[in-house]
TORROKE-209528 format. One line per field, with one value per residue (C-alpha): x, y, z; residue number from 0; residue in three letters. Coordinates in nm, 4 decimals. Each point is the difference from the previous one (the first is absolute). Layout:
<atoms>
x <- [X / ...] $
y <- [Y / ...] $
z <- [Z / ...] $
n <- [NUM / ...] $
res <- [ALA / ...] $
</atoms>
This chain:
<atoms>
x <- [-2.2527 / 0.1691 / 0.0233 / -0.3069 / 0.0805 / -0.3618 / -0.1138 / 0.0457 / -0.0427 / 0.3001 / 0.2633 / 0.1029 / 0.0529 / 0.2039 / 0.2234 / 0.0551 / 0.0875 / 0.2474 / 0.1545 / 0.0400 / 0.1622 / 0.2432 / 0.0880 / 0.0592 / 0.2118 / 0.2179 / 0.0383 / 0.1078 / 0.2541 / 0.1482 / 0.0264 / 0.1573 / 0.2605 / 0.0895 / 0.0349 / 0.1931 / 0.2447 / 0.0620 / 0.0602 / 0.2257 / 0.2079 / 0.0371 / 0.0778 / 0.2529 / 0.1665 / 0.0272 / 0.1282 / -0.3073 / -0.0309 / -0.2873 / -0.2294 / 0.1351 / -0.1060 / -0.3447 / -0.0236 / 0.0866 / -0.2625 / -0.2562 / 0.0719 / -0.0434 / -0.3198 / -0.1574 / 0.1025 / -0.1512 / -0.3176 / -0.0308 / 0.0565 / -0.2767 / -0.2441 / 0.0633 / -0.0333 / -0.3006 / -0.2436 / 0.2283 / 0.0730 / -0.3685 / -0.0919 / 0.2755 / -0.1127 / -0.3663 / 0.0796 / 0.1794 / -0.2939 / -0.2360 / 0.2000 / -0.0391] $
y <- [-0.7991 / 0.3034 / 0.1299 / 0.1980 / 0.2977 / 0.0688 / -0.3552 / 0.0045 / 0.2782 / 0.1125 / -0.0103 / 0.3588 / -0.0825 / -0.3071 / 0.2115 / 0.2523 / -0.2746 / -0.1609 / 0.3396 / 0.0673 / -0.3415 / 0.0773 / 0.3302 / -0.1682 / -0.2659 / 0.2599 / 0.1952 / -0.3227 / -0.0657 / 0.3497 / -0.0456 / -0.3433 / 0.1389 / 0.2771 / -0.2383 / -0.2542 / 0.2609 / 0.1238 / -0.3567 / -0.0690 / 0.3140 / -0.0335 / -0.3719 / 0.0514 / 0.2786 / -0.2217 / -0.2987 / -0.2138 / -0.1555 / -0.2285 / 0.2937 / 0.1907 / -0.2893 / 0.0073 / 0.3738 / -0.0573 / -0.2720 / 0.2328 / 0.2691 / -0.2476 / -0.1499 / 0.3421 / 0.1157 / -0.3142 / 0.0513 / 0.3589 / -0.1141 / -0.2594 / 0.2329 / 0.2816 / -0.2306 / -0.1963 / 0.1594 / -0.0657 / -0.3581 / -0.0856 / 0.1712 / -0.1928 / -0.3385 / 0.0871 / 0.0772 / -0.3320 / -0.1809 / 0.1616 / -0.1498 / -0.3594] $
z <- [-1.9320 / 0.1536 / 0.3551 / 0.1068 / 0.2211 / 0.0928 / 0.0748 / 0.3773 / 0.2543 / 0.2015 / -0.2726 / 0.0740 / 0.3669 / -0.0898 / -0.2249 / 0.2785 / 0.2482 / -0.2401 / -0.0763 / 0.3718 / 0.0485 / -0.2817 / 0.1680 / 0.3359 / -0.1695 / -0.1687 / 0.3255 / 0.1726 / -0.2770 / 0.0388 / 0.3762 / -0.0516 / -0.2377 / 0.2443 / 0.2958 / -0.2069 / -0.1281 / 0.3549 / 0.1232 / -0.2972 / 0.0536 / 0.3775 / -0.0163 / -0.2787 / 0.1949 / 0.3087 / -0.1957 / 0.0640 / -0.3439 / 0.0962 / 0.0803 / -0.3009 / -0.2208 / 0.1601 / -0.0701 / -0.3658 / -0.0223 / 0.1572 / -0.2588 / -0.2856 / 0.1427 / 0.0548 / -0.3476 / -0.1553 / 0.2034 / -0.1210 / -0.3576 / 0.0244 / 0.1773 / -0.2461 / -0.2979 / 0.1290 / -0.2468 / -0.2961 / 0.1115 / 0.0402 / -0.3284 / -0.1823 / 0.1255 / -0.0477 / -0.3637 / -0.0354 / 0.1565 / -0.2478 / -0.2867 / 0.1155] $
n <- [0 / 1 / 2 / 3 / 4 / 5 / 6 / 7 / 8 / 9 / 10 / 11 / 12 / 13 / 14 / 15 / 16 / 17 / 18 / 19 / 20 / 21 / 22 / 23 / 24 / 25 / 26 / 27 / 28 / 29 / 30 / 31 / 32 / 33 / 34 / 35 / 36 / 37 / 38 / 39 / 40 / 41 / 42 / 43 / 44 / 45 / 46 / 47 / 48 / 49 / 50 / 51 / 52 / 53 / 54 / 55 / 56 / 57 / 58 / 59 / 60 / 61 / 62 / 63 / 64 / 65 / 66 / 67 / 68 / 69 / 70 / 71 / 72 / 73 / 74 / 75 / 76 / 77 / 78 / 79 / 80 / 81 / 82 / 83 / 84 / 85] $
res <- [UNK / UNK / UNK / UNK / UNK / UNK / UNK / UNK / UNK / UNK / UNK / UNK / UNK / UNK / UNK / UNK / UNK / UNK / UNK / UNK / UNK / UNK / UNK / UNK / UNK / UNK / UNK / UNK / UNK / UNK / UNK / UNK / UNK / UNK / UNK / UNK / UNK / UNK / UNK / UNK / UNK / UNK / UNK / UNK / UNK / UNK / UNK / UNK / UNK / UNK / UNK / UNK / UNK / UNK / UNK / UNK / UNK / UNK / UNK / UNK / UNK / UNK / UNK / UNK / UNK / UNK / UNK / UNK / UNK / UNK / UNK / UNK / UNK / UNK / UNK / UNK / UNK / UNK / UNK / UNK / UNK / UNK / UNK / UNK / UNK / UNK] $
</atoms>
């Protein structure tokens, strides 16, 4: 049995919605990186190492989020292929 792309109506709309969600997610990650870098730089310059650490964490979280959003198709395809081998 293989996936059927014409079995249900509305698949094209669902793809467009998911694509738009991916775009919004990536835009949010870019904004998060920018804000986190600014917080990191200003806090580091003022000697506030607690906020600087939070800025670093924000950069890493946003980068990981962008990696997962960008690789979502490949991740799902990989595990779908593994599931087909069971």
